[in-house]
N, C-alpha and C positions, 0 to 999 in steps of 0.2 A: 142309276147311271152315273158313272164317274167320268169327269172331263179333266183335261189339263188346263192349267192357267199359268201363263208365263208373261214376263215383261222385261223390258230394257235389256235386250240381247246385244245391242250395239255392235253388230257384226262379229261377235266372238264365235267363230265357226266351230271351234273345238267344243265349247259348252253347248251350242245349239245341237250339234250332232249327238252328243251324249244325252241330252235331255229328250230329244225325239226318239232315240233308241230306247230309252227308259219308258217313254210313253207307249211305244210299240210293245215292249215286254209286258206292260200292264194292261194291254188290250184297249188303250184309250183311242177312240176314233173321232173325238171332238176336242179341239183346243181353242182357247181364247188367248190371243196375244194382245196384251194391254198397251202396246206402243213401243216405239223406238227399236223397231227391227233394224232400221236405218236404210240399207241399200237394196235396190232391186235384185242384184245378183244373189243376195242372201235369200230373198223370197224364192228364187229359182232353186236354190239348194234345198230349202225347206220342202218345196214341191217334189223334189227327188227323194227326200227322206220320209215324207208323210203323205199318205193317200186319203186321209180322213177329211173331215170338215174343219177348216180353220177360219176363224174370225180374227182379222187384224184391225185393231183400233189404231187410228193414226196418232202418232206421238209428236212431240214438239221437235224432234230431231230427224224424223223420217224424211228422206230426201227424194227428189225426182218422183213426185207423187203420181204423175201421169204414167210413167213407165212402171212404177211400183204397182199401180192398179192393173195395168196390162199383164204383168207377170203373174200377179195373184189370180186374176180371172182365168188366165190360161191354165193354171194349176187347179182351178175349181174352188179357190178360196174367196172369201168375202172381205172387202175393205170397208171399214166403218168409221165415220166421223165421230169424234168424241164431244160430249157424252152421248150415249145411246142406250136403248133398251133392247134386250134380247129375251126371247122366251125359249127355253130349252128344257125338254122333258117335263113340261108343265110348270117350270119355275121361272119367275120373273127376275131378271138380272139387270141392274144398272151397271154399265161398263164405261170406263173412261181412262184416259191416260193421266192427265193431271187431276189431282184430287179436288173436285168441285162439289162443295156441299155434301161431303161423304156422310157425316154424322146426321145431317138433316134428312138426307135421302133414306138413311137407315131408320131413323126415328119415324119417318112418314108411314111406315107399315105397308107401303105399296109394293116394295120389293122383297124378295126372299134373300137376295144377296146384293151387295154393292162391291164391285171389283174395280180396283184402280192400280196404277203403276206410278212411274215418274220419280218417286222419292228415293228409290234404290234401297229402301228399308222394308222389311217384312212387317205386316200388320195382319193379325188374325185374331178376331174377337167378335163377340155378339154385342150389338148395340140395339137395345129395345127389341130383342128377339130376331133381329136381322143379322145375317152373317156379313161381316166386313172383311175383305181379303185384299191384301197387296202381297204378291208372291216374292217381292224383293227384286233384286237384279240378277238376271240370268248370266250376265256378262262377268260379274264378280270384280269389276274394275275399281269401284269405289270402296266397297266393304271388304273385299278379299274373299267373299263367299258368293259363289254362283248358286242361286236358289230358283226353285220352281215349285208349283203346287199341284196337288190332286184335289179336286172338289167332288165330293159325293153329293149329287143333287137330291137323291132320295132321302138320305139321312141329314142333309144340309150341314155337312161337316167337311172341313178341309184339313189338309196336312201339307206343311211346307217342308220340302226336302232340299238337301244340299248335294251338289255334284261333287 
């Protein structure tokens, strides 16, 4: 099973639309957004673009959290406080916005993958046999590169792509 992993969209509608079109083209029906979606109106747009399962981890810049939760729930998406644990397709994932003990969590051996955002920089590596992934910034504002990832849960391999 392949899933999408995205972070730090920061209301960049053009990039969000392009990435979710690409996810649809790849047949992706589960996406983890690692925080800083920002505005509830963007959540509504994502709901119009994507009909699969979306987990949104709260980021440090996500605003109007009550309305954001309402819009996400209406779209059938799930809002998650960071850090959290998810189990998808039999894989245990630690998910967070800000990188909290990433290497320690990876070295613990308890998780198959540790996913985080916030830094706006990609990070894709194995740490003590655990996959560590930061898909970078989907908005492209700080680095000039709008990036997102595909995570193959069966093979436990990820690929970071650029819009």
